[in-house]
C-alpha positions as MATLAB code, in Angstrom:
seq = 'MSRQWIRFPLREGECSRQAHCDLPQGTYEREMGREGFFGPTAHLHHKHPPTGWIDWEGPLRPHAFNFNDIPSERDCPLAAPLTLHNADVKLRVWRTHGAMRHLVRNADGDELLFVHEGAGHLYCDFGHLEYRDGDYLLIPRGTAWRIEASTPSYFLLIENSDGAYQLPDKGLLGPQAIFDPAVLDHPRLDEAFKAQQDENTWQIRIKRRNQISTVTYPYNPLDVVGWHGDNTVVRLNWRDIRPLISHRYHLPPSAHTTFVANGFVVCTFTPRPVESDPGALKVPFFHNNDDYDEVLFYHRGNFFSRDNIEAGMVTLHPCGFPHGPHPKALKKSQEDPATFIDEVAVMIDTRRALEVSDAASAVDVAEYVNSWRAPGTQG';
ca = [
     -18.476   21.970    2.789;
     -14.692   22.636    3.217;
     -13.217   25.780    2.323;
      -9.493   26.992    0.854;
      -7.976   30.143    1.209;
      -6.839   31.420   -2.249;
      -3.227   31.572   -2.458;
      -1.224   33.215   -4.926;
       1.928   31.434   -5.285;
       5.424   33.290   -5.772;
       7.128   32.635   -9.563;
      10.512   33.125  -10.542;
      12.570   32.425  -13.816;
      11.317   30.373  -16.270;
       8.547   28.259  -14.946;
       5.473   26.539  -15.956;
       2.114   27.868  -15.810;
       0.741   25.120  -13.717;
       2.194   22.186  -11.960;
       2.650   19.259  -14.078;
       1.731   20.822  -17.319;
       3.352   22.419  -20.286;
       6.523   22.476  -18.756;
       9.489   24.855  -20.160;
      11.313   22.629  -22.937;
      14.262   20.557  -22.136;
      13.319   20.830  -18.119;
      12.647   18.309  -15.303;
       9.870   19.012  -12.958;
      10.372   18.535   -9.296;
       7.771   19.104   -6.639;
       8.903   19.767   -3.080;
       5.480   19.261   -0.917;
       4.571   19.053    2.514;
       2.113   16.993    4.201;
       1.874   14.003    1.785;
       0.532   16.283   -1.236;
      -1.836   17.758    0.867;
       0.425   20.927    2.328;
       2.280   23.582    0.502;
       4.475   23.068   -2.542;
       7.063   24.415   -4.768;
       7.794   23.188   -8.178;
      11.039   23.870   -9.701;
      12.480   23.341  -13.101;
      15.916   21.584  -13.296;
      18.261   21.248  -16.399;
      18.836   17.765  -15.268;
      16.606   15.019  -13.769;
      16.571   15.362  -10.112;
      17.492   11.617   -9.697;
      20.499   12.111  -12.058;
      23.549   10.929   -9.056;
      26.025    8.549  -10.198;
      27.212    7.866   -6.480;
      25.624    7.394   -3.102;
      27.026    6.946    0.329;
      25.204    6.989    3.364;
      22.187    4.995    4.827;
      19.756    7.193    3.490;
      18.917    5.747    0.005;
      16.199    4.048   -1.928;
      15.433    0.445   -1.440;
      14.036   -2.441   -3.198;
      13.009   -5.775   -1.747;
      12.503   -9.028   -3.336;
       9.607  -10.413   -0.701;
       9.514  -13.176   -2.393;
      12.597  -14.697   -1.313;
      11.430  -13.937    2.752;
      10.779  -17.372    4.081;
       7.439  -16.834    5.308;
       5.509  -20.065    5.366;
       3.924  -20.406    8.796;
       0.968  -21.876   10.351;
       0.621  -18.631   12.137;
       0.026  -15.374   10.978;
       1.231  -13.611   14.272;
       4.600  -15.435   13.402;
       5.095  -13.920    9.950;
       8.411  -12.020    9.428;
       8.634   -8.330   10.344;
       9.842   -6.608    7.148;
       9.317   -2.604    7.666;
       8.024   -0.985   10.853;
       7.696    2.121   13.044;
       5.530    2.949   15.999;
       2.508    3.413   13.969;
       2.627    0.373   11.497;
       4.300   -2.805   10.963;
       4.390   -4.794    7.655;
       4.795   -8.669    7.367;
       4.552  -11.001    4.901;
       2.752  -14.511    5.483;
       2.101  -17.279    3.169;
       0.120  -20.408    4.305;
      -1.738  -23.174    2.714;
      -4.683  -25.905    4.210;
      -6.383  -24.639    7.385;
      -5.129  -23.145   10.590;
      -6.340  -25.415   13.318;
      -5.972  -22.436   15.722;
      -7.243  -18.880   15.963;
      -5.275  -15.765   16.247;
      -6.256  -12.344   18.027;
      -3.904   -9.435   17.852;
      -4.501   -6.923   20.790;
      -2.029   -4.475   19.535;
      -3.970   -2.996   16.395;
      -5.880   -3.555   13.513;
      -5.161   -6.000   10.932;
      -5.224   -5.258    6.968;
      -4.602   -8.108    4.886;
      -4.077   -7.896    1.369;
      -4.298  -11.000   -0.330;
      -1.501  -10.982   -3.004;
      -1.963  -14.877   -3.822;
      -4.483  -17.661   -3.584;
      -8.276  -17.949   -2.386;
      -9.876  -19.531    0.674;
     -12.013  -18.744    3.542;
     -11.979  -16.192    6.628;
     -13.543  -17.543    9.996;
     -14.024  -14.782   12.504;
     -16.164  -13.636   15.530;
     -18.612  -12.298   12.863;
     -19.010  -15.228   10.456;
     -17.780  -16.357    7.280;
     -16.202  -14.639    4.184;
     -14.658  -16.101    1.067;
     -11.558  -14.080   -0.349;
      -9.364  -13.954   -3.288;
      -6.404  -12.441   -5.046;
      -6.708   -8.680   -4.821;
      -8.668   -8.500   -1.586;
      -8.291   -6.386    1.099;
      -9.641   -7.975    4.407;
     -10.127   -5.595    7.280;
     -10.037   -7.045   10.489;
     -10.389   -4.614   13.868;
      -8.294   -5.276   17.024;
      -9.453   -8.115   19.040;
     -11.104  -10.370   16.354;
     -10.541  -13.885   16.866;
      -9.727  -15.338   13.290;
      -8.579  -18.059   11.192;
      -7.984  -18.774    7.667;
      -8.806  -21.810    5.361;
      -6.712  -21.556    2.255;
      -8.450  -23.284   -0.740;
      -5.293  -22.341   -2.688;
      -1.714  -21.679   -1.651;
      -1.861  -18.197   -0.237;
       0.296  -14.999    0.338;
      -0.483  -12.213    2.429;
       1.004   -8.324    2.751;
      -0.233   -8.074    6.388;
      -0.220   -4.094    7.423;
      -1.063   -3.849   11.147;
      -2.143   -0.411   12.409;
      -0.554   -0.035   16.077;
      -2.470    3.440   16.950;
      -6.070    3.475   16.415;
      -8.636    2.453   13.708;
      -8.775    2.151   10.164;
     -11.056    4.954    8.359;
     -12.061    5.666    5.215;
     -10.781    8.602    3.750;
     -12.598   11.861    3.041;
     -13.773   12.283   -0.341;
     -14.726   15.883   -0.028;
     -16.149   17.368   -2.935;
     -16.406   14.058   -4.804;
     -19.167   12.648   -2.291;
     -18.905    9.189   -0.404;
     -19.624    7.133   -3.235;
     -16.267    8.205   -5.176;
     -13.231    5.746   -5.596;
     -15.462    3.053   -4.484;
     -18.960    3.352   -3.039;
     -18.992    1.696    0.754;
     -21.754   -0.091   -0.432;
     -19.240   -2.765   -2.069;
     -17.530   -3.519    1.390;
     -18.617   -7.072    2.012;
     -19.094   -8.255    5.556;
     -18.797  -11.846    7.299;
     -22.118  -14.192    7.481;
     -23.557  -16.611    9.702;
     -23.843  -19.111    6.686;
     -23.821  -22.667    6.722;
     -20.174  -22.714    6.189;
     -19.860  -20.890    9.595;
     -22.428  -23.174   11.787;
     -20.763  -26.319   10.248;
     -17.340  -25.285   11.597;
     -18.565  -25.100   15.372;
     -17.599  -27.853   17.184;
     -16.993  -29.390   20.820;
     -12.972  -29.997   20.115;
     -10.290  -28.297   21.956;
      -9.181  -24.967   19.975;
      -6.484  -22.432   21.099;
      -6.552  -18.850   20.339;
      -2.945  -17.274   20.215;
      -3.123  -13.593   21.386;
      -0.586  -10.782   20.567;
       0.333   -8.470   23.010;
       2.814   -6.275   23.127;
       4.468   -8.353   20.484;
       4.329  -11.490   22.727;
       2.087  -14.417   22.280;
      -0.189  -15.758   24.999;
      -2.173  -19.042   24.304;
      -5.765  -19.651   25.696;
      -7.066  -23.236   25.324;
     -10.672  -24.107   25.267;
     -12.894  -27.083   25.174;
     -14.690  -25.959   22.389;
     -14.602  -23.823   19.233;
     -14.958  -19.871   20.273;
     -16.207  -19.043   16.824;
     -19.734  -19.766   18.157;
     -21.386  -16.518   17.535;
     -25.158  -17.169   16.860;
     -25.733  -13.176   16.131;
     -24.276   -9.710   16.542;
     -24.934   -6.489   15.429;
     -22.873   -2.936   15.531;
     -20.435   -1.131   12.945;
     -17.192   -2.536   14.179;
     -16.381   -5.553   12.309;
     -14.500   -7.395    9.550;
     -14.884   -5.933    5.830;
     -13.916   -7.044    2.459;
     -12.609   -4.430   -0.460;
     -11.197   -5.712   -3.670;
      -9.266   -3.932   -5.705;
     -11.513   -4.573   -8.476;
     -13.932   -2.718   -7.024;
     -12.260    0.602   -7.038;
     -12.954    2.978   -9.616;
      -9.642    5.428   -9.657;
     -10.048    9.228  -10.274;
      -8.646   10.220  -13.682;
      -7.711   13.381  -15.337;
      -6.945   13.141  -19.183;
      -5.304   16.699  -18.709;
      -3.603   16.609  -15.233;
      -1.503   13.935  -13.600;
      -3.311   13.476  -10.003;
      -0.801   13.074   -6.955;
      -0.694    9.658   -5.565;
      -3.119   10.593   -2.616;
      -5.940   10.764   -5.060;
      -5.590    6.647   -4.770;
      -5.917    6.907   -0.575;
      -8.232    3.865    0.167;
      -7.725    3.751    4.112;
      -6.483    6.286    6.586;
      -4.646    5.421    9.740;
      -3.045    7.326   12.774;
       0.391    7.982   11.367;
       0.255    6.657    7.895;
      -2.412    6.024    4.668;
      -3.016    3.119    2.709;
      -3.303    3.784   -1.078;
      -4.332    1.758   -4.166;
      -2.914    2.227   -7.739;
      -5.392    0.375  -10.104;
      -5.251   -0.223  -14.002;
      -6.286    3.388  -15.332;
      -5.920    5.319  -18.694;
      -2.945    7.785  -19.129;
      -3.540   11.287  -19.570;
      -4.102   12.145  -22.877;
      -3.528   16.052  -23.302;
      -0.338   16.705  -25.165;
       1.203   18.907  -22.212;
       0.126   16.996  -19.438;
       2.723   14.761  -17.636;
       2.183   11.082  -18.402;
       4.226    9.440  -15.338;
       4.517   10.416  -12.119;
       6.620   13.433  -11.309;
       9.777   13.903   -9.641;
       8.886   14.806   -6.057;
      10.230   15.635   -2.285;
       7.556   14.018   -0.374;
       9.414   15.787    2.697;
       7.069   14.381    5.685;
       6.564   11.080    4.372;
       8.375    7.621    3.934;
       7.248    5.745    0.696;
       6.698    2.116    0.613;
       5.090    0.397   -2.513;
       4.053   -3.379   -2.735;
       4.022   -4.496   -6.198;
       0.941   -7.039   -6.916;
       0.505   -7.293  -10.676;
       0.715   -5.685  -14.334;
       3.371   -3.721  -15.969;
       4.952   -1.085  -13.425;
       5.196    1.640  -15.685;
       7.439    4.073  -13.876;
      10.094    1.023  -12.654;
      12.626   -1.196  -14.418;
      13.305   -4.408  -13.474;
      10.362   -4.664  -10.577;
       8.088   -7.857  -10.539;
       5.133   -8.814   -8.523;
       5.987   -9.202   -4.839;
       8.620   -6.847   -4.947;
       8.630   -3.854   -2.705;
      10.245   -0.422   -2.673;
      11.018    1.998   -0.147;
      11.765    5.724   -0.656;
      12.750    7.439    2.807;
      11.997   10.953    3.006;
      14.736   13.508    2.402;
      15.850   13.078   -1.213;
      13.869   13.398   -4.737;
      12.747   10.447   -6.647;
      10.588    9.555  -10.012;
      10.617    7.776  -12.769;
      13.347    5.800  -14.136;
      15.264    7.030  -17.100;
      14.018    4.267  -19.558;
      10.373    4.901  -18.319;
      10.655    8.747  -18.479;
      12.008    8.463  -22.178;
       9.505    5.770  -23.103;
       6.587    8.119  -21.926;
       8.249   11.061  -23.915;
       8.737    8.924  -27.183;
       6.203    6.236  -27.221;
       3.331    7.225  -24.375;
       1.112    4.174  -23.603;
      -2.471    5.108  -23.515;
      -3.317    2.817  -20.575;
      -1.752    1.787  -17.341;
      -2.213   -1.753  -16.182;
      -0.662   -2.258  -12.868;
      -2.117   -2.553   -9.214;
       0.011   -1.910   -6.499;
      -0.336   -1.090   -2.729;
       1.138    1.958   -1.379;
       1.862    2.828    2.204;
       2.939    6.463    3.271;
       4.426    6.894    6.872;
       4.503   10.088    8.555;
       7.315    8.590   10.988;
      10.541    6.935    9.629;
      10.288    3.318    8.782;
      12.974    0.556   10.422;
      14.413   -1.976    7.931;
      14.048   -5.852    9.757;
      16.791   -8.225    9.354;
      14.264  -10.234    7.091;
      13.867   -7.183    4.550;
      17.520   -6.568    4.582;
      18.835  -10.136    3.512;
      16.526   -9.408    0.416;
      17.767   -5.935    0.026;
      18.680   -5.372   -4.129;
      21.733   -3.272   -3.383;
      21.890   -2.285   -7.038;
      18.389   -0.631   -7.073;
      20.071    3.245   -5.969;
      21.798    2.997   -8.932;
      18.886    2.351  -11.128;
      18.240    5.888  -11.891;
      21.646    6.474  -13.401;
      21.351    7.835  -17.411;
      22.496    4.833  -19.804;
      26.288    5.037  -19.855;
      27.126    6.968  -16.718;
      29.248    5.553  -14.207;
      29.828    5.848  -10.465;
];
């Protein structure tokens, strides 16, 4: 069992007795945290919202991208447009319809496909697996695969360039918390898989060091008749995630961690009740995540802490400045608090700074940085 030393935080001035609860009247709490909500923290109480800027100059600023406007209809996922990236992770968006007539293999890293829209079939070295909207499809490095889309499909591709995806350590909660690993589905050597095996010419396109090689076979290489082991494709749908909740305390984003990789984590925000305790915060707290860049891909629902955000959009909050709920969302939470959050979003927190590609820059919403201005203020 893991243990933690008892720490006695220092206190100064007018402050709350506990973080995120019973804030001093008229103040705005800001958390300065290290190690992605796991390390040392300080909670400062401000007279004004920490995001109350009226002007911004320089490259460090929050971004919103409308990934819906990126041309991404391709026959090959390896050619999908790169959006945000660093040495550990590469994010792409890919739209497809119909059946791929070739296979792909990523030799640069594991692929995590999040199905934003559509349904269909994944065929891979390990067999056949159906997919639908809201699925994660985790494909280990070196796996040959292809997609047959039953309906037009839109994927967020999250490439892990350093090591394998793992499940988070759930500690005192036990291994079945958040989602039981028993809900992870794997491909089957079923009749659909056997039916697609043929003696026709097939190609595998292989990505290594971001270059594509093509290998041609006189038969379909997806011809496995059996396999065993624990390095395989798995499927998880957000609908099988049972989020941690507390009616008295607003949990940090790290409580929603779904997959862990070297240098980044993938979290899933799913529908959940709002805190009911009168003194508890009802919206995400203002915070500096001073070791990680934060990316949110908005999948569906009502995104309660953001204005003018729709499904298929992405926000990027680089580390180095405070961020938190927009003024309208904060005011609504105080005056007319909701009782249920109906949203689904994928969050990627990266240890290394993310680079913005040309494809993402072209769909950058320039006015997003001004969305924290209080109504009536001007730059």
